[in-house]
N, C-alpha and C positions, 0 to 999 in steps of 0.2 A: 815871432814867429811856428805856430806849431807843425810839425814833422805828422803829417795822418798816419804812416803806415808803425810809429816809434811805438815798442816794448818794452819792460825794468826785464830786464837776464834773471830776476829772481825771484819776482811773483808772473810775471806773463801781463800785468796792467798798463794800460793804453793812460792812462791821463798825468800828468807831470808837470812841474812847475820853475821854471831855468830862472837861472843867478845868476853873479858874477864876484867871483872873490879873489884880494890882491893877496901878494906873499912875497914877503924879503929871500931874496935868489939868495946873497952869499955876502959875507963876512960885513964888506964896507958898508953896505945894502942894510945889513941889521945896524951896523955902527952908527952911522946915521938915518936910521929910522925909515927908510925909502925903500917903497912897493917893487918892484923892480919885474915882478915875477905877473900873469894875468892869468886865468882859468875862469874858463863857463861853465858852470853845475848844472845838470842837469836830472834834478830829486824826484823821486814815483810818490806819489799820490797816496796810492796803495797801501805801501810798506814802506820811505821810506827809503828808499837805496838810492843811490847820489853816484853821479858818471862823473868825471875833469875831463874838463876835456882846453889845452893846452893854446893858448889867443895871445898874440904877438903884444906889450906893451907900450907904450906910443910915449917916445920922448918929451913931448909935454904934459904929457899925464906923470912921469917921474919927477920934471922938474918944479912944473905943481906940488904935489904932494910933495917933495924936500922942503921950499917955502913954509906949507900951512901946517906942517908938527911941530 
């Protein structure tokens, strides 16, 4: 989904790309290699500046991640 009025905070570019990352949150999730934190990323295509937005990670995704490692 594209937001028509988005602009980069660094260079004011208006073209961007979106993505998602998952990371381990605490000691036990690192020990068992479970990525229980989820973030959406918006990256400026002109300068590469990236903003991250915290999202809710699903329990089903965490269980699937645990068994596929």
